[in-house]
DRENKOL-293501 format. One record per atom (N, C-alpha, C, O): residue in one letter; x, y, z. Coordinates in steps of 0.02 Angstrom, whole numbers, padded with zeros to 5 digits, always signed. Layout:
BEGIN
aXYZ
...
end
This chain:
BEGIN
m+00139+00693-00757
m+00182+00622-00764
m+00190+00602-00698
m+00171+00544-00690
k+00213+00632-00642
k+00205+00609-00584
k+00160+00580-00556
k+00172+00538-00512
a+00101+00594-00575
a+00048+00574-00544
a+00031+00503-00564
a+00010+00458-00527
k+00046+00500-00644
k+00049+00430-00668
k+00095+00393-00628
k+00074+00344-00597
i+00145+00407-00625
i+00197+00367-00579
i+00165+00344-00512
i+00166+00284-00496
v+00141+00386-00478
v+00111+00366-00411
v+00061+00317-00411
v+00056+00271-00371
g+00016+00332-00465
g-00033+00273-00489
g-00009+00212-00510
g-00042+00162-00496
v+00044+00206-00543
v+00068+00127-00552
v+00107+00112-00496
v+00103+00051-00486
v+00148+00144-00447
v+00180+00126-00373
v+00121+00098-00352
v+00117+00036-00353
g+00063+00141-00328
g+00021+00104-00285
g-00006+00046-00320
g-00011-00007-00290
a-00022+00051-00372
a-00058-00013-00404
a-00013-00081-00398
a-00030-00139-00385
l+00047-00054-00412
l+00094-00116-00405
l+00093-00141-00323
l+00084-00199-00305
g+00103-00090-00283
g+00089-00103-00215
g+00031-00166-00189
g+00040-00220-00161
v-00020-00137-00206
v-00079-00180-00213
v-00080-00258-00245
v-00110-00309-00227
l-00050-00249-00281
l-00037-00317-00332
l+00009-00356-00290
l-00002-00414-00271
a+00062-00320-00276
a+00129-00359-00244
a+00105-00393-00165
a+00134-00440-00139
g+00048-00359-00134
g+00024-00379-00073
g-00034-00436-00086
g-00049-00482-00047
a-00063-00423-00149
a-00116-00485-00153
a-00072-00532-00168
a-00073-00584-00135
f-00034-00522-00211
f+00016-00593-00227
f+00041-00647-00163
f+00029-00706-00152
g+00082-00597-00129
g+00101-00621-00080
g+00058-00650-00040
g+00077-00703-00016
a-00005-00628-00023
a-00056-00667+00021
a-00081-00711-00011
a-00101-00757+00025
h-00092-00719-00079
h-00130-00770-00112
h-00079-00824-00154
h-00078-00885-00149
a-00049-00794-00182
a-00004-00848-00226
a+00054-00876-00187
a+00070-00934-00196
l+00086-00838-00143
l+00153-00871-00102
l+00134-00901-00046
l+00171-00944-00022
r+00074-00886-00017
r+00061-00913+00045
r+00056-00986+00043
r+00013-01008+00005
g+00091-01030+00077
g+00105-01101+00063
g+00152-01125+00015
g+00155-01186+00007
t+00195-01083-00024
t+00233-01097-00071
t+00306-01083-00050
t+00353-01117-00067
v+00308-01031-00012
v+00367-00997+00004
v+00373-01008+00096
v+00321-01020+00127
p+00438-01003+00133
p+00441-01012+00188
p+00418-00977+00241
p+00459-00931+00231
d+00389-00958+00287
d+00345-00897+00331
d+00402-00846+00341
d+00388-00786+00346
e+00463-00868+00344
e+00513-00806+00343
e+00514-00763+00289
e+00525-00703+00298
r+00501-00794+00214
r+00507-00770+00166
r+00453-00721+00157
r+00457-00665+00132
l+00404-00750+00179
l+00314-00734+00169
l+00321-00660+00210
l+00305-00606+00185
a+00347-00667+00273
a+00349-00599+00310
a+00402-00546+00277
a+00393-00485+00282
t+00454-00571+00244
t+00494-00527+00209
t+00453-00493+00148
t+00464-00436+00128
w+00403-00535+00123
w+00370-00500+00068
w+00312-00453+00086
w+00291-00414+00043
e+00285-00456+00142
e+00237-00426+00174
e+00279-00368+00204
e+00246-00316+00212
t+00335-00366+00219
t+00358-00298+00229
t+00377-00263+00175
t+00365-00202+00176
a+00407-00288+00124
a+00422-00251+00067
a+00362-00217+00032
a+00367-00161+00008
s+00296-00261+00030
s+00244-00218+00008
s+00205-00183+00052
s+00150-00164+00031
r+00222-00172+00109
r+00192-00118+00171
r+00231-00067+00148
r+00197-00021+00124
y+00299-00056+00146
y+00336+00001+00125
y+00321+00015+00067
y+00335+00073+00051
h+00290-00023+00018
h+00284-00016-00050
h+00212+00049-00061
h+00205+00101-00094
l+00171+00008-00014
l+00123+00053-00021
l+00117+00115+00033
l+00072+00156+00026
l+00154+00121+00076
l+00163+00188+00116
l+00198+00229+00083
l+00190+00290+00088
t+00247+00198+00039
t+00295+00250+00003
t+00252+00280-00061
t+00267+00330-00093
a+00195+00238-00073
a+00157+00270-00137
a+00118+00313-00110
a+00094+00350-00153
l+00096+00328-00050
l+00044+00381-00011
l+00096+00444+00000
l+00076+00502-00006
a+00167+00427+00019
a+00213+00480+00027
a+00220+00526-00055
a+00215+00586-00066
l+00232+00474-00097
l+00238+00504-00168
l+00183+00539-00178
l+00189+00595-00201
l+00136+00520-00167
l+00064+00563-00184
l+00076+00640-00162
l+00072+00690-00198
y+00093+00637-00095
y+00107+00710-00064
y+00177+00741-00106
y+00176+00792-00140
a+00227+00706-00097
a+00292+00731-00132
a+00286+00766-00200
a+00318+00816-00217
q+00232+00726-00243
q+00235+00761-00315
q+00200+00822-00312
q+00190+00850-00366
g+00177+00852-00258
g+00153+00921-00249
g+00203+00976-00235
g+00189+01035-00243
l+00263+00953-00213
l+00317+01000-00183
l+00358+01031-00227
l+00381+00992-00269
p+00381+01101-00233
p+00413+01127-00290
p+00492+01087-00303
p+00523+01096-00355
s+00516+01045-00252
s+00587+01031-00265
s+00568+00941-00277
s+00532+00902-00246
p+00610+00936-00332
p+00590+00854-00353
p+00629+00811-00295
p+00609+00755-00283
w+00673+00832-00268
w+00720+00780-00240
w+00666+00731-00196
w+00661+00672-00215
p+00631+00751-00146
p+00586+00694-00103
p+00550+00649-00157
p+00542+00591-00140
f+00528+00665-00214
f+00504+00622-00246
f+00542+00569-00284
f+00520+00514-00301
r+00612+00599-00296
r+00653+00552-00326
r+00677+00513-00290
r+00693+00457-00310
l+00687+00535-00225
l+00737+00491-00167
l+00685+00449-00156
l+00706+00391-00158
l+00612+00454-00144
l+00572+00413-00112
l+00558+00337-00171
l+00560+00276-00161
l+00546+00380-00233
l+00540+00325-00306
l+00607+00280-00288
l+00602+00225-00262
g+00660+00304-00302
g+00712+00257-00297
g+00722+00221-00248
g+00749+00167-00262
g+00707+00233-00178
g+00712+00206-00117
g+00659+00143-00117
g+00678+00089-00095
v+00593+00153-00141
v+00555+00098-00148
v+00568+00050-00208
v+00544-00007-00210
a+00603+00074-00254
a+00616+00024-00308
a+00678-00021-00281
a+00687-00080-00297
v+00715+00016-00239
v+00789-00023-00221
v+00760-00070-00162
v+00767-00131-00159
f+00726-00027-00114
f+00710-00075-00050
f+00670-00131-00052
f+00682-00186-00027
a+00594-00104-00101
a+00554-00169-00099
a+00574-00194-00157
a+00572-00255-00150
g+00592-00180-00211
g+00638-00217-00265
g+00675-00270-00240
g+00658-00328-00247
s+00727-00251-00211
s+00769-00304-00170
s+00742-00356-00135
s+00760-00414-00145
l+00696-00341-00090
l+00659-00397-00055
l+00613-00436-00092
l+00603-00495-00077
y+00576-00400-00152
y+00530-00456-00191
y+00580-00514-00223
y+00574-00576-00220
l+00621-00481-00250
l+00683-00518-00286
l+00710-00582-00237
l+00711-00640-00260
l+00727-00571-00185
l+00760-00613-00135
l+00706-00664-00116
l+00723-00721-00099
v+00630-00645-00119
v+00605-00706-00105
v+00577-00759-00167
v+00567-00820-00163
l+00569-00712-00224
l+00543-00750-00271
l+00616-00795-00309
l+00611-00848-00339
l+00687-00750-00296
l+00727-00792-00327
l+00772-00845-00273
l+00811-00888-00291
d+00757-00832-00214
d+00781-00865-00157
d+00869-00847-00162
d+00916-00886-00164
l+00868-00774-00163
l+00953-00759-00164
l+00948-00722-00104
l+00907-00675-00106
p+00983-00731-00042
p+00998-00701+00016
p+01024-00634-00005
p+01001-00578+00008
v+01076-00651-00039
v+01136-00591-00059
v+01106-00524-00082
v+01137-00470-00077
l+01039-00532-00108
l+01009-00474-00128
l+00977-00430-00052
l+00950-00374-00053
g+00987-00461-00009
g+00976-00419+00061
g+01034-00369+00083
g+01028-00323+00124
a+01094-00389+00046
a+01140-00331+00065
a+01123-00280+00027
a+01152-00230+00046
v+01083-00270-00025
v+01061-00206-00076
v+00998-00163-00031
v+00990-00102-00035
t+00966-00200+00002
t+00895-00170+00036
t+00918-00101+00073
t+00893-00048+00054
p+00969-00102+00127
p+00986-00056+00157
p+00994+00018+00107
p+00978+00074+00127
v+01022+00003+00042
v+01042+00056+00023
v+00975+00088+00008
v+00970+00149+00006
g+00916+00041-00007
g+00851+00071-00027
g+00817+00117+00041
g+00782+00168+00039
g+00838+00084+00094
g+00816+00103+00163
g+00835+00164+00168
g+00792+00200+00192
l+00894+00194+00153
l+00940+00266+00160
l+00907+00306+00128
l+00887+00358+00153
l+00892+00283+00040
l+00864+00329+00008
l+00778+00338+00036
l+00754+00394+00031
l+00738+00284+00063
l+00690+00303+00084
l+00680+00366+00144
l+00640+00413+00149
i+00736+00343+00185
i+00745+00391+00252
i+00767+00467+00233
i+00756+00517+00268
s+00800+00466+00168
s+00839+00521+00137
s+00770+00563+00117
s+00752+00616+00141
g+00740+00526+00069
g+00662+00556+00056
g+00620+00578+00089
g+00592+00630+00072
w+00601+00540+00152
w+00557+00567+00217
w+00595+00651+00242
w+00569+00705+00255
l+00649+00633+00242
l+00689+00701+00286
l+00675+00756+00245
l+00648+00809+00260
v+00702+00732+00181
v+00687+00794+00122
v+00635+00820+00106
v+00632+00874+00077
m+00586+00783+00123
m+00524+00784+00105
m+00483+00843+00167
m+00443+00888+00154
g+00506+00825+00227
g+00490+00858+00275
g+00516+00928+00287
g+00484+00974+00312
w+00590+00931+00263
w+00627+00993+00260
w+00582+01039+00213
w+00556+01093+00228
t+00582+01004+00152
t+00548+01041+00105
t+00496+01077+00112
t+00492+01135+00091
t+00437+01035+00151
t+00380+01067+00170
t+00371+01119+00220
t+00326+01161+00221
v+00429+01111+00270
v+00435+01167+00318
v+00481+01230+00283
v+00486+01285+00310
r+00507+01217+00235
r+00532+01274+00207
r+00492+01315+00155
r+00502+01373+00136
t+00447+01274+00137
t+00393+01301+00082
t+00336+01326+00097
t+00290+01289+00116
p+00326+01399+00093
p+00262+01420+00099
p+00197+01386+00082
p+00200+01355+00029
a+00141+01383+00111
a+00086+01338+00106
a+00049+01362+00045
a+00003+01324+00031
q+00056+01415+00004
q+00025+01420-00040
q+00054+01403-00112
q+00022+01403-00165
e+00132+01386-00100
e+00170+01344-00148
e+00156+01281-00147
e+00167+01255-00202
r+00135+01243-00103
r+00119+01175-00081
r+00055+01156-00107
r+00043+01096-00110
a+00006+01202-00129
a-00059+01183-00130
a-00067+01172-00206
a-00121+01153-00229
end
């Protein structure tokens, strides 16, 4: 199931990047386009992290990263599409989830023998 989620997250990240580059360019201010690009960059990087995290014995890195990308990138995408700057207040929560996911993933990797990660 996790592999399917990773595939969907990655595909949506590519779609979001393409949408920003083609459909949004020229229709939203450059500042908003930069916000969209930040969201799609973090989205795709997190998809790669999820690819690794799915193989860890602890579910927490995967959960934190998935929740983080949904809140972080999702709030930024909505901010751009709906032009609601108040959504920017939600984004740091997603950032904290992403940071936590990376830290827990690192900790889990260090604490888990290599044969269990394979």
